C-alpha positions as CSV (number, residue, x, y, z in Angstrom):
1,M,34.9,-13.7,-24.7
2,V,36.1,-10.4,-26.0
3,K,37.3,-9.9,-29.6
4,M,38.6,-6.9,-31.0
5,Y,41.6,-5.8,-33.7
6,I,44.9,-4.1,-31.9
7,K,43.6,-1.1,-33.8
8,E,40.5,-0.6,-31.6
9,L,41.8,-2.0,-28.1
10,I,44.3,1.2,-29.1
11,D,41.8,3.8,-29.2
12,I,40.1,2.7,-26.3
13,L,43.3,2.9,-24.0
14,N,44.6,5.6,-25.6
15,A,47.7,3.9,-25.3
16,E,51.2,3.8,-27.1
17,I,52.5,1.0,-28.8
18,V,56.1,-0.4,-28.9
19,G,58.2,-1.4,-32.6
20,N,55.9,-2.7,-35.4
21,I,52.6,-4.2,-34.5
22,D,49.9,-5.0,-36.9
23,L,46.4,-3.1,-36.3
24,N,44.4,-5.2,-37.7
25,K,45.3,-8.3,-36.0
26,Y,42.9,-9.2,-33.2
27,F,43.1,-10.6,-30.0
28,K,40.4,-13.2,-28.3
29,G,40.2,-13.2,-24.8
30,I,42.0,-11.7,-22.0
31,C,44.9,-13.8,-20.0
32,I,46.4,-12.5,-16.1
33,D,48.1,-15.7,-15.6
34,S,50.7,-17.0,-17.8
35,R,50.1,-20.5,-17.1
36,K,46.7,-20.5,-18.5
37,A,47.4,-18.0,-21.5
38,S,46.2,-19.3,-24.6
39,E,46.2,-18.7,-28.6
40,N,45.7,-15.2,-29.6
41,N,44.8,-14.0,-25.9
42,L,45.8,-10.6,-25.2
43,F,48.2,-10.7,-22.2
44,V,47.5,-8.3,-18.9
45,P,50.7,-8.7,-16.9
46,I,50.2,-7.4,-12.9
47,E,52.4,-6.5,-10.2
48,G,50.8,-8.3,-7.4
49,E,52.0,-8.0,-4.1
50,T,54.3,-11.6,-4.3
51,T,54.9,-11.5,-7.9
52,N,55.3,-9.0,-11.2
53,G,53.1,-10.6,-14.4
54,H,55.5,-8.7,-16.5
55,K,58.4,-11.2,-15.3
56,Y,56.5,-14.0,-17.1
57,V,54.9,-12.4,-20.6
58,Q,57.9,-14.9,-22.3
59,D,55.9,-17.8,-21.4
60,A,52.2,-16.1,-22.1
61,I,54.4,-15.8,-25.6
62,K,55.3,-18.9,-26.0
63,Q,51.5,-20.0,-25.7
64,G,50.7,-17.9,-28.6
65,I,49.1,-14.8,-27.5
66,S,48.7,-11.9,-30.0
67,A,50.3,-9.0,-28.2
68,T,50.9,-7.8,-24.3
69,L,49.7,-5.1,-21.8
70,W,52.7,-3.5,-20.6
71,N,53.1,-0.9,-17.7
72,K,55.4,2.3,-19.0
73,K,57.3,2.1,-15.8
74,E,58.7,-1.6,-16.4
75,S,62.0,-1.8,-18.2
76,S,63.0,-4.3,-21.2
77,P,59.5,-4.7,-23.0
78,P,59.7,-7.9,-24.9
79,D,60.5,-7.5,-28.5
80,N,59.3,-10.4,-30.0
81,I,55.6,-9.7,-29.6
82,G,53.2,-6.5,-30.0
83,V,53.8,-4.6,-27.3
84,I,51.2,-2.1,-26.0
85,L,52.0,0.5,-23.7
86,V,49.7,1.6,-20.3
87,D,50.2,3.8,-17.5
88,D,48.7,1.2,-15.2
89,T,48.1,-2.3,-16.6
90,V,45.1,-3.0,-14.0
91,E,43.3,0.6,-14.7
92,A,43.4,-0.9,-18.3
93,L,42.2,-3.9,-17.9
94,Q,38.9,-1.8,-16.3
95,K,38.9,0.4,-19.2
96,L,38.7,-2.1,-21.6
97,S,36.1,-4.4,-19.6
98,K,34.0,-1.2,-19.3
99,A,33.8,-0.6,-23.2
100,Y,33.1,-4.2,-24.1
101,R,30.5,-4.4,-21.1
102,N,28.9,-1.3,-23.1
103,K,28.4,-2.9,-26.0
104,L,26.6,-6.4,-24.6
105,K,23.3,-6.3,-24.7
106,T,23.2,-8.4,-22.1
107,K,21.3,-8.5,-18.7
108,F,23.2,-7.9,-15.8
109,I,23.0,-9.0,-11.9
110,G,25.5,-7.7,-9.5
111,I,25.5,-10.0,-5.9
112,T,27.1,-8.4,-3.2
113,G,27.0,-9.4,1.1
114,S,29.1,-10.5,3.6
115,N,27.6,-14.0,3.5
116,G,25.8,-15.8,1.1
117,K,26.7,-14.3,-2.3
118,T,28.5,-16.8,-4.1
119,S,25.5,-19.4,-3.2
120,T,23.1,-16.7,-4.3
121,K,25.5,-16.2,-7.4
122,D,25.4,-19.9,-8.3
123,I,21.4,-20.1,-8.0
124,T,20.6,-17.7,-9.7
125,A,22.6,-18.5,-12.5
126,G,21.3,-21.9,-12.4
127,I,17.6,-20.9,-12.4
128,L,18.3,-18.4,-15.3
129,S,20.6,-21.2,-17.3
130,Q,17.2,-22.6,-18.0
131,K,15.7,-19.9,-20.1
132,Y,18.5,-17.6,-21.0
133,K,22.0,-17.9,-22.0
134,T,23.9,-17.7,-18.8
135,Q,27.4,-16.9,-17.8
136,K,28.3,-16.5,-13.9
137,T,31.5,-15.0,-12.5
138,I,33.9,-18.1,-12.0
139,G,35.3,-18.7,-8.4
140,N,36.4,-16.0,-6.6
141,Y,37.0,-13.4,-9.1
142,N,34.6,-10.6,-7.3
143,T,37.4,-8.0,-7.0
144,E,38.9,-5.1,-8.8
145,I,40.8,-7.3,-11.0
146,G,38.1,-10.2,-11.3
147,V,35.2,-8.1,-11.8
148,P,36.8,-6.8,-14.8
149,Y,38.1,-10.1,-16.1
150,T,35.0,-11.8,-15.8
151,L,33.2,-9.2,-17.8
152,L,35.9,-9.7,-20.4
153,S,35.0,-13.4,-20.2
154,L,31.5,-13.0,-21.4
155,D,30.2,-14.1,-25.0
156,E,29.0,-11.3,-27.1
157,D,25.2,-13.5,-27.5
158,C,25.5,-14.0,-23.5
159,E,21.8,-13.1,-22.5
160,V,22.1,-12.6,-18.8
161,A,25.5,-12.2,-16.9
162,V,25.4,-12.9,-12.6
163,I,28.5,-10.8,-11.6
164,E,29.4,-11.3,-8.1
165,M,31.1,-8.0,-6.0
166,G,33.4,-8.8,-3.2
167,M,34.3,-5.6,-0.5
168,E,37.2,-4.9,1.5
169,R,37.0,-1.3,1.7
170,K,35.0,1.5,1.1
171,G,34.7,2.6,-2.3
172,E,34.9,-0.7,-3.9
173,I,31.3,-1.8,-4.5
174,D,30.7,1.8,-5.7
175,F,33.4,1.1,-8.4
176,L,32.4,-2.6,-9.2
177,T,28.5,-1.4,-9.7
178,K,29.3,1.3,-11.8
179,L,31.4,-1.2,-14.0
180,V,28.9,-3.8,-13.8
181,Q,25.9,-1.4,-14.5
182,P,23.2,-4.1,-12.9
183,D,19.7,-4.1,-14.0
184,I,19.4,-6.2,-10.6
185,G,21.4,-5.9,-7.9
186,I,21.2,-8.2,-4.7
187,I,22.6,-7.7,-0.8
188,T,22.5,-11.1,0.6
189,S,23.6,-9.5,4.0
190,V,25.7,-7.2,6.2
191,G,27.8,-8.8,8.9
192,M,31.4,-8.8,10.8
193,V,33.5,-9.1,7.6
194,H,36.8,-7.2,6.6
195,I,36.2,-5.0,9.9
196,D,39.3,-4.0,10.0
197,N,39.1,-1.6,7.3
198,F,36.2,0.1,8.6
199,S,35.1,1.8,12.0
200,S,32.0,-0.1,12.3
201,I,29.3,-2.8,11.0
202,E,27.1,0.2,10.0
203,E,29.9,1.7,8.2
204,I,29.8,-1.6,6.2
205,A,26.4,-1.6,5.6
206,K,26.8,1.7,3.8
207,A,29.8,0.5,1.9
208,K,27.6,-2.5,0.7
209,L,24.7,-0.2,-0.1
210,E,27.0,1.3,-2.7
211,L,26.0,-1.1,-5.0
212,V,22.8,0.8,-5.8
213,N,24.9,3.6,-7.2
214,G,25.6,1.4,-10.4
215,I,21.5,-0.5,-10.8
216,K,20.4,1.0,-13.5
217,D,17.6,4.1,-13.8
218,D,14.3,1.3,-14.0
219,G,16.2,-1.9,-12.4
220,L,15.3,-3.6,-9.5
221,F,17.5,-3.7,-6.1
222,I,16.8,-6.9,-4.0
223,Y,17.4,-6.8,-0.3
224,F,17.3,-9.5,3.1
225,G,14.3,-7.7,4.7
226,D,14.5,-9.3,8.0
227,D,18.2,-7.1,9.0
228,S,17.3,-4.0,10.7
229,L,20.6,-2.6,9.7
230,I,20.1,-3.2,6.2
231,K,16.8,-1.6,6.2
232,N,17.9,1.6,8.2
233,T,20.8,1.5,5.8
234,V,18.5,1.7,2.8
235,Y,15.8,4.3,4.1
236,N,18.9,6.7,5.4
237,T,20.5,5.8,1.7
238,E,19.6,8.2,-1.2
239,I,18.5,5.8,-3.9
240,N,17.4,7.0,-7.6
241,K,13.5,7.0,-7.6
242,G,13.1,5.0,-10.5
243,I,14.8,2.0,-9.0
244,R,12.4,-0.5,-7.4
245,K,12.7,-2.5,-4.2
246,A,11.9,-6.0,-3.3
247,T,12.7,-7.5,-0.4
248,F,12.7,-11.5,0.9
249,G,13.4,-13.1,4.6
250,L,11.9,-15.0,7.3
251,N,9.2,-12.3,8.5
252,N,5.6,-11.9,6.2
253,T,6.6,-8.1,5.8
254,N,8.8,-9.1,2.9
255,T,7.8,-9.0,-0.9
256,L,8.9,-13.1,-0.8
257,W,8.9,-15.3,2.1
258,L,9.9,-18.6,3.6
259,E,6.7,-20.1,5.1
260,K,8.1,-23.9,5.6
261,I,11.6,-25.8,5.6
262,D,12.7,-28.9,5.9
263,E,16.2,-29.5,6.0
264,K,17.9,-33.4,5.5
265,L,21.5,-33.9,4.4
266,D,20.6,-34.5,0.7
267,G,19.3,-30.7,0.5
268,I,16.1,-28.6,1.4
269,T,12.9,-28.7,0.5
270,F,10.8,-25.7,1.1
271,K,7.6,-23.4,0.4
272,V,7.7,-19.6,-0.4
273,S,5.0,-17.4,-0.2
274,D,3.9,-16.8,-3.6
275,N,0.9,-19.1,-4.3
276,D,2.4,-19.8,-7.7
277,F,4.8,-22.2,-6.4
278,D,4.1,-25.6,-5.0
279,E,7.4,-27.0,-2.3
280,L,10.9,-26.3,-3.9
281,F,14.0,-28.5,-3.3
282,I,17.5,-27.4,-3.7
283,E,20.2,-29.6,-3.3
284,M,22.1,-27.3,-0.8
285,L,22.6,-28.0,2.9
286,G,21.1,-25.0,5.4
287,K,18.7,-22.8,6.3
288,H,20.4,-19.9,4.4
289,Q,20.4,-21.0,1.1
290,A,16.5,-21.5,0.9
291,L,17.2,-17.6,1.9
292,N,19.7,-17.4,-1.0
293,A,17.2,-18.9,-3.4
294,L,14.5,-16.4,-2.2
295,A,16.7,-13.8,-3.6
296,A,17.2,-15.5,-6.8
297,I,13.4,-16.6,-7.3
298,L,12.9,-12.7,-7.2
299,A,15.6,-12.0,-9.7
300,A,14.3,-14.6,-11.9
301,K,10.4,-13.4,-12.1
302,E,11.9,-10.0,-12.9
303,L,13.3,-11.3,-16.2
304,G,10.2,-13.2,-16.7
305,M,10.9,-16.9,-15.8
306,S,7.8,-18.9,-15.3
307,P,7.2,-21.2,-12.0
308,E,8.1,-23.9,-13.5
309,E,11.1,-22.8,-15.4
310,I,12.3,-21.6,-11.8
311,K,11.6,-25.2,-10.0
312,L,13.3,-26.8,-13.0
313,G,16.5,-24.4,-12.6
314,L,16.8,-25.0,-9.0
315,S,17.7,-28.4,-9.7
316,K,20.6,-27.3,-11.9
317,I,22.8,-25.5,-9.8
318,E,26.4,-25.6,-10.2
319,K,27.9,-24.8,-6.8
320,T,30.9,-23.4,-5.9
321,G,33.9,-25.4,-4.6
322,L,34.6,-25.6,-0.8
323,R,31.4,-24.8,0.3
324,N,29.1,-27.2,2.7
325,E,31.3,-29.9,1.0
326,V,30.5,-33.5,2.0
327,I,33.2,-36.1,1.8
328,N,32.5,-40.1,3.4
329,I,36.0,-41.7,3.5
330,N,35.0,-45.5,5.4
331,N,33.0,-44.4,7.8
332,L,34.1,-41.0,8.3
333,T,31.8,-38.4,7.2
334,I,33.2,-34.8,6.2
335,L,31.6,-31.6,6.4
336,N,34.1,-29.4,4.2
337,D,33.2,-25.7,4.0
338,C,37.0,-23.9,4.1
339,Y,36.3,-21.1,1.6
340,K,36.1,-18.8,4.1
341,S,35.4,-18.1,7.5
342,N,33.4,-15.5,10.1
343,P,31.4,-16.0,12.8
344,V,28.0,-15.6,11.2
345,S,29.3,-18.6,8.5
346,I,30.9,-20.8,11.5
347,M,27.4,-20.7,12.9
348,A,25.3,-21.7,9.9
349,A,28.1,-24.3,9.5
350,L,27.5,-25.6,12.8
351,D,23.7,-25.6,12.0
352,I,24.1,-27.6,9.4
353,F,26.9,-30.2,11.4
354,E,23.7,-30.6,13.7
355,M,22.2,-32.7,11.2
356,F,25.1,-35.3,11.1
357,K,25.6,-38.6,13.0
358,G,28.5,-40.7,14.1
359,D,29.6,-42.1,17.8
360,K,31.7,-39.1,17.5
361,K,31.4,-35.3,16.2
362,I,34.3,-33.2,16.2
363,A,34.6,-29.7,15.1
364,V,38.0,-28.5,13.5
365,L,37.9,-24.5,13.5
366,G,40.4,-22.0,11.8
367,D,41.6,-18.7,12.6
368,M,39.5,-16.1,11.3
369,L,41.2,-12.9,9.5
370,G,40.3,-9.2,9.7
371,Y,39.5,-8.8,13.3
372,R,42.2,-6.2,14.0
373,E,42.0,-5.4,18.2
374,M,38.3,-7.2,18.2
375,S,40.0,-10.6,17.1
376,H,40.1,-12.3,20.6
377,N,37.0,-11.0,21.7
378,I,35.5,-12.3,18.6
379,H,37.4,-15.9,18.2
380,Y,36.3,-16.3,22.3
381,N,32.8,-15.4,21.5
382,V,32.9,-18.4,18.8
383,G,34.1,-20.9,21.5
384,E,31.4,-19.7,24.0
385,G,28.7,-19.9,21.2
386,L,29.5,-23.7,21.0
387,K,27.5,-24.5,23.9
388,K,24.3,-24.7,21.8
389,Y,25.7,-27.6,19.6
390,N,26.4,-31.5,20.0
391,I,30.1,-31.5,19.4
392,D,32.5,-34.2,21.5
393,E,35.9,-32.4,20.3
394,L,37.2,-29.3,19.3
395,V,40.4,-28.8,17.2
396,T,41.4,-25.4,16.2
397,I,44.3,-24.5,14.3
398,G,46.4,-21.1,14.6
399,V,47.1,-18.3,16.9
400,E,43.4,-16.7,17.2
401,S,41.8,-19.9,17.4
402,K,43.5,-20.8,20.7
403,F,41.0,-18.1,22.0
404,I,37.9,-20.3,20.1
405,A,39.4,-22.9,22.4
406,K,39.8,-20.8,25.7
407,G,36.0,-19.8,25.0
408,A,34.9,-22.8,24.5
409,R,36.6,-24.4,27.7
410,E,35.3,-21.8,29.8
411,N,31.4,-22.5,28.7
412,T,30.8,-25.4,27.4
413,N,31.0,-29.0,28.2
414,I,33.4,-30.6,25.2
415,K,34.8,-33.4,26.4
416,K,38.1,-32.6,24.4
417,I,40.0,-29.4,23.4
418,I,43.0,-30.1,20.8
419,E,45.2,-26.8,19.8
420,F,47.5,-27.0,17.0
421,D,49.5,-24.4,14.8
422,T,49.2,-25.6,11.6
423,K,47.1,-28.0,9.5
424,E,49.6,-30.2,9.1
425,E,49.4,-31.3,12.5
426,A,45.8,-31.4,12.4
427,A,45.2,-33.7,9.5
428,K,48.0,-36.3,11.1
429,Y,46.5,-36.1,14.5
430,L,42.7,-36.9,12.1
431,R,44.4,-40.0,10.5
432,K,43.1,-41.8,13.8
433,Y,39.3,-41.6,12.7
434,L,39.7,-42.7,9.1
435,N,38.0,-46.1,10.2
436,D,35.9,-44.7,12.8
437,S,31.9,-43.7,12.8
438,V,33.2,-40.1,13.1
439,S,31.7,-37.0,11.9
440,I,34.1,-34.0,11.1
441,L,33.4,-30.0,10.3
442,I,36.5,-28.3,8.9
443,K,35.7,-24.4,8.7
444,G,38.3,-21.7,8.5
445,S,39.8,-18.5,6.2
446,R,40.7,-18.9,3.2
447,F,44.1,-18.0,3.7
448,L,44.4,-21.2,5.7
449,K,43.2,-23.8,2.9
450,L,41.8,-25.9,5.2
451,E,41.2,-28.2,2.6
452,Y,44.4,-29.9,3.3
453,I,43.0,-32.0,5.9
454,A,40.2,-33.4,3.9
455,N,42.4,-34.1,1.0
456,T,45.6,-35.5,3.2
457,L,42.6,-38.1,4.9
458,K,41.7,-39.1,1.4
459,E,44.9,-39.8,0.6
460,Y,45.9,-41.5,4.0
461,N,43.3,-43.8,3.0
462,G,44.4,-44.4,-0.1
463,D,47.8,-45.7,1.5
């Protein structure tokens, strides 16, 4: 993690200081949450939508921080710690992260996409860790705050960093990719996510392609080659001539394609078009994860990894939680997939859910966010799409998901459809299945925190 003297920090930020500060004192590591502050950290208080980090500086001081940034517009800076005044603490965090990133000799891989970016990050880091000291974005720290925080968390001797970049609006990927300056950039997919901030899915694709603006001149750009929207957007995007391209997918027109796949509940066995590999296996669920693995393999080969190292790395993946997590409670089996939800990810989860057995199969689906006036139709279409799957009962949670229920009622043969306003009501209802041979899929947008249902059912079982 970042370690530097206060004097160097002040020079980078061109900041003012309050009180007596020992310029030869150092700080080690960044803290943006006072509850997680450690000795010698630099505390960066951030004003958010619901809280202001400046209110918690004394809590961070008690944990032994070295100094704190402070927004000039905030009154009453602390007088018992070194205070560094800046115009905007978020901009200061970003500026510091860029300076630190430029000091590192690390190879950077930047990943974005409407779906699959976190899993691709996990797979890529798992492979690369077999040869290099590798660090990756932890959790969902993929925003204009999370990415700088991740960069500042990298060790000075980190050899490869795998950085996830999220997007809600135009220009965000442009900003993040210029901060990260990836040697390798990956776009996993483009879909109807955060459409409320865009006029069309074509505009989303253009915003994702901002990734190439930061890729180094001799870098590699990897993208999903089966998607005509991505291909057309790449064709119509001005890309530095020094940047090479590689594609992955199912079609044999790609640089690397999937030749064969066998899906089971313990993972995926697959064969790729590169004859240097025999069969490969990853302990993840879903055909889409094999495609994500193809992107990771292309990145690993670019960094000089052998087929043997790559195969071993595929068995060492540290998965981010709340994605296709299988939970067994007595005879009840839960597919807990609560990290996010959109039409594509719902259908991918349902494809996996088809492999699950049980006397009854229940799909628990919550609201999807970010679709503005299209929301009702999009939720309705998801309900209609359930006709392709073997589902005995549908449980919906939230206002928008009532249109999933409506679509299912009017287009499927699902025997029982129940609507709840809250996850608490749904958990209470599902309690009756604890001792039955039942499989349950739980899927919803992150803001709903539907993992509450699985956690509550586990607690009920302990009563």
